[in-house]
C-alpha positions in Angstrom: -27.5 -4.8 84.0 -27.8 -1.2 85.3 -31.2 0.5 85.1 -31.6 3.4 82.6 -32.8 6.8 83.9 -36.3 6.2 82.4 -36.5 2.8 84.0 -35.6 4.3 87.4 -38.3 6.9 87.0 -40.8 4.3 86.0 -39.9 2.1 89.0 -40.4 5.1 91.3 -43.8 5.6 89.6 -42.8 9.1 88.6 -43.7 8.5 85.0 -46.1 6.1 83.2 -45.3 3.9 80.2 -47.2 6.4 78.0 -45.0 9.2 79.3 -41.9 7.1 78.7 -42.8 6.7 75.1 -43.7 10.4 74.7 -40.4 11.5 76.2 -38.5 9.1 73.9 -40.3 10.5 70.8 -39.6 14.0 72.0 -35.9 13.3 72.3 -35.7 11.7 68.9 -37.5 14.5 67.1 -36.0 17.5 68.9 -32.7 16.2 70.2 -31.0 16.9 73.5 -30.8 14.8 76.6 -33.7 12.6 77.7 -33.8 14.6 80.9 -34.4 17.8 78.9 -37.4 16.1 77.2 -38.8 15.1 80.6 -38.5 18.6 82.0 -39.8 20.1 78.7 -42.9 18.0 78.8 -43.5 18.8 82.5 -43.1 15.1 83.5 -40.4 15.5 86.1 -39.1 18.5 88.2 -35.5 19.5 87.6 -34.5 18.8 91.2 -36.0 15.2 91.0 -34.2 14.7 87.7 -30.8 15.9 89.1 -31.1 13.4 92.0 -32.0 10.5 89.8 -29.1 11.4 87.4 -26.8 11.3 90.4 -28.1 7.9 91.4 -27.8 6.6 87.8 -24.3 7.8 87.3 -23.0 7.5 90.8 -21.6 11.1 90.9 -22.7 14.1 93.0 -25.2 16.4 91.5 -25.0 20.2 91.2 -27.9 22.1 92.6 -29.0 24.6 89.9 -28.5 27.6 92.3 -24.8 26.6 92.7 -24.3 27.5 89.1 -25.2 31.2 89.5 -22.3 32.7 91.6 -19.1 31.1 90.2 -16.0 33.3 90.7 -14.3 34.5 87.6 -11.0 32.9 88.6 -12.7 29.5 88.7 -14.4 30.0 85.3 -11.0 31.0 83.8 -9.5 27.6 84.6 -11.4 26.1 81.7 -11.0 27.8 78.3 -14.2 28.9 76.5 -13.7 26.6 73.5 -13.2 23.6 75.8 -16.2 24.5 77.9 -18.5 24.8 74.9 -17.1 21.7 73.2 -18.0 19.4 76.1 -20.6 21.6 77.7 -19.0 21.7 81.1 -18.8 24.4 83.7 -16.1 24.5 86.5 -17.7 24.9 90.0 -14.8 25.0 92.4 -11.1 24.3 92.7 -9.4 22.7 95.7 -5.6 22.3 95.4 -5.2 20.2 92.2 -8.8 19.0 92.0 -11.2 20.9 89.7 -14.9 20.1 90.1 -16.9 20.2 86.8 -20.6 20.3 86.2 -21.3 18.1 83.2 -24.2 16.7 81.3 -22.2 13.5 80.6 -20.0 12.9 83.7 -19.1 9.5 82.4 -17.6 11.0 79.2 -14.0 9.8 80.0 -12.6 11.3 76.8 -13.8 14.7 77.8 -12.5 14.3 81.3 -9.1 13.2 80.0 -8.8 16.1 77.6 -9.8 18.7 80.1 -7.5 17.2 82.7 -4.6 17.3 80.2 -5.2 20.9 79.1 -5.9 22.4 82.6 -3.4 20.2 84.5 -6.0 19.4 87.1 -7.5 16.2 88.5 -11.2 16.4 87.3 -14.0 15.7 89.7 -17.2 15.2 87.6 -20.5 16.4 88.8 -23.9 16.0 87.1 -26.4 18.8 86.2 -29.5 18.9 84.0 -28.6 19.9 80.5 -30.8 23.0 80.5 -29.2 24.5 83.5 -25.7 23.8 82.1 -26.6 25.7 79.0 -27.9 28.6 81.1 -24.6 28.6 82.9 -22.6 28.4 79.7 -24.6 31.4 78.5 -23.8 33.4 81.6 -20.1 32.7 81.9 -19.0 31.9 78.3 -21.5 33.7 76.1 -23.1 30.6 74.7 -26.1 31.4 72.6 -29.1 29.4 74.0 -31.5 28.0 71.4 -35.1 29.1 71.5 -36.2 25.7 72.7 -34.1 25.8 75.8 -35.0 29.5 76.5 -38.6 28.4 76.5 -37.9 25.6 79.0 -35.9 28.0 81.2 -38.8 30.5 81.1 -41.2 27.8 82.1 -39.2 26.3 85.0 -38.0 29.7 86.2 -34.7 31.3 86.8 -32.3 30.2 89.6 -33.7 30.2 93.1 -32.0 30.4 96.5 -28.3 31.1 97.0 -25.1 29.4 95.9 -24.2 28.9 99.6 -27.4 27.0 100.3 -26.8 24.9 97.2 -23.2 24.2 98.3 -24.3 22.9 101.7 -26.9 20.7 100.1 -24.5 19.2 97.6 -21.8 18.5 100.1 -24.3 16.6 102.2 -25.3 14.6 99.2 -21.7 13.9 98.1 -21.1 12.0 101.3 -23.6 9.4 100.1 -21.8 8.8 96.8 -19.3 6.1 96.2 -17.2 7.2 93.3 -16.2 3.6 92.5 -19.8 3.0 91.3 -19.4 5.2 88.3 -20.7 3.4 85.2 -19.9 4.2 81.7 -22.7 6.0 79.9 -23.5 5.6 76.2 -22.6 8.9 74.6 -24.5 9.6 71.4 -22.7 12.4 69.5 -24.6 14.3 66.8 -22.6 14.9 63.6 -22.3 18.4 62.2 -24.1 19.1 59.0 -21.7 19.0 56.1 -21.6 22.2 54.1 -20.9 20.2 51.0 -24.1 18.8 49.5 -23.2 15.4 48.1 -24.8 13.7 45.1 -27.4 11.2 46.3 -29.5 8.8 44.3 -32.8 7.8 45.7 -31.4 4.3 46.5 -28.5 5.9 48.3 -31.0 8.0 50.3 -33.0 5.0 51.3 -29.9 3.1 52.4 -28.6 6.1 54.4 -31.9 6.7 56.0 -32.1 3.1 57.1 -28.6 3.4 58.6 -29.0 6.8 60.3 -28.3 6.8 64.0 -29.4 10.4 65.0 -32.0 13.0 64.1 -29.3 15.2 62.6 -28.1 12.4 60.4 -31.6 11.9 59.1 -32.0 15.6 58.5 -28.6 15.8 56.7 -29.5 12.8 54.4 -32.9 14.2 53.5 -31.6 17.8 52.9 -28.6 16.5 51.0 -30.9 14.9 48.4 -33.4 17.8 48.3 -30.6 20.3 47.9 -29.4 18.7 44.7 -32.9 18.3 43.2 -34.3 21.8 44.0 -33.2 25.4 44.0 -34.0 25.7 47.7 -34.9 23.2 50.3 -35.5 23.4 54.0 -36.6 21.4 57.1 -38.6 23.0 59.9 -39.4 21.7 63.4 -42.8 22.1 65.1 -42.6 23.1 68.7 -45.9 23.8 70.3 -47.3 27.0 69.0 -44.3 27.8 66.9 -42.4 26.2 63.9 -38.6 26.8 63.9 -36.1 26.6 61.2 -33.8 23.5 61.4 -31.7 23.1 58.3 -31.8 24.7 54.8 -29.8 25.0 51.6 -30.1 27.4 48.7 -28.4 27.1 45.4 -26.2 24.3 46.8 -25.1 26.3 49.8 -26.0 25.9 53.5 -28.1 28.7 54.9 -26.5 29.0 58.3 -28.9 31.5 59.7 -32.0 29.5 58.9 -32.1 28.0 62.4 -32.9 31.5 63.7 -36.3 31.4 62.0 -39.3 31.1 64.2 -42.9 31.2 62.9 -46.0 31.6 65.1 -48.9 29.2 64.4 -51.2 31.7 65.8 -50.8 33.9 62.7 -51.8 33.0 59.1 -49.0 31.5 57.0 -48.4 28.6 54.5 -46.7 26.8 57.4 -49.8 27.1 59.5 -51.9 25.7 56.6 -49.6 22.7 56.3 -49.4 21.9 60.1 -53.1 22.5 60.9 -54.4 20.6 57.9 -51.7 17.9 58.0 -51.6 18.2 54.2 -49.3 19.4 51.5 -49.3 23.0 50.2 -48.4 23.7 46.5 -48.5 27.2 45.2 -47.1 30.7 45.5 -46.3 32.2 48.9 -48.0 35.5 49.6 -45.4 38.1 50.8 -47.1 39.1 54.0 -47.2 38.3 57.7 -45.3 35.2 58.9 -44.6 34.2 55.3 -42.2 37.2 55.0 -40.0 35.6 57.7 -39.8 32.3 55.8 -39.0 34.0 52.5 -36.3 36.2 54.1 -34.7 33.1 55.9 -34.5 31.4 52.5 -32.7 34.2 50.8 -35.2 37.0 50.4 -36.7 36.1 47.0 -40.3 34.9 46.9 -40.7 31.7 44.8 -43.2 31.5 42.0 -44.3 28.2 43.5 -43.3 26.1 46.5 -44.1 22.7 47.8 -44.5 22.1 51.6 -45.1 18.6 53.0 -45.9 17.7 56.6 -44.0 14.9 58.4 -46.2 13.2 60.9 -44.9 11.1 63.8 -46.7 9.8 66.8 -50.0 11.2 65.6 -48.9 14.8 65.1 -46.9 16.9 62.6 -43.4 17.2 63.9 -41.6 18.6 60.8 -42.3 20.5 57.6 -40.4 19.9 54.4 -40.0 22.8 52.0 -38.8 22.9 48.4 -39.0 25.2 45.4 -37.5 25.4 41.9 -35.9 22.4 40.2 -35.9 21.1 36.7 -39.3 19.5 36.8 -42.6 21.0 37.9 -43.3 20.6 41.6 -46.6 18.9 40.9 -44.7 16.2 39.0 -42.4 15.7 41.9 -45.1 15.5 44.6 -45.6 11.7 44.5 -41.8 11.1 44.8 -41.5 13.5 47.6 -44.4 12.0 49.5 -42.6 8.6 49.3 -39.4 10.2 50.5 -41.3 11.7 53.5 -42.7 8.3 54.3 -39.2 6.8 54.2 -38.0 9.6 56.5 -40.9 8.8 59.0 -39.7 5.2 58.9 -36.1 6.3 59.7 -37.4 8.2 62.7 -39.4 5.2 63.9 -36.3 3.0 63.5 -34.4 5.5 65.6 -37.1 5.5 68.3 -37.0 1.7 68.5 -33.2 1.8 68.7 -33.4 4.3 71.5 -36.0 2.2 73.2 -33.7 -0.9 73.1 -30.9 1.1 74.7 -33.2 2.5 77.4 -35.2 -0.5 78.4 
């Protein structure tokens, strides 16, 4: 049985068991590739990650600097929609062979579709997810999420020159046997349905128990809350900020809610919930960081709102927000606390499932 990336890093004594668990928790809570979590947490340098990804998948790796000077005629060989769909960036073209930087170089479905549309033989290369997103932003106008922007700011912009990167990659490619390519497990995140279904609490419990991704957990939770309350939202804690994740208002998805970002260094109801690790029930003062929250939820301050912390791994990782509804929020608090506990269990199940796949 092939070693997973985390196991390879542990065997090389580059991460500890505790770091292994922390990286896995980070991936489940915030999404993205496990390599992104390792870089985000400062456990592994991106160059080290790229080399280990190359060993794991038996494909050449792309030096980050090689992504910074790609000619326009190469970029044009892969249409924007296709590049964003599969998160790929063309690097070079030699006769009928097109080299692609990919986060999932063993995604055979992606390779087949790109080969069919472009009429090229595809040579997959591996690159860290965060650098691919940076390249997609540069060449295809992809909007990078705040999380990845923060990672890029921390690890720095591209260094060196593309020519130096090209020479290093070609030397590395000579050591790669393409026949060793192994299929990778590709976990796709489902898009949030804009239609809020009718859930009973039993259906919610069943769906949470069967969820296979963080987005699926979020969709199930918000689907139920959206039918029970006028407005409902989920937020994600990221260091000194809390960002919007998903929200519904009057039965409609609030698409722009993910652009919300609240500082924990300034007073707000969100800060009260996170720092105290306790619920908040009451009105929301229209000032400071609270104004951002109110605006993101439609602009109307509620007479009362209930916010609940979701704790995982010893820290608050999400905040659940609701307002309105047929019953008073105080009457619903016990039920919502139980629902939050069920959601925590769903995340823990997901972590254990990921651990089975990665150990």
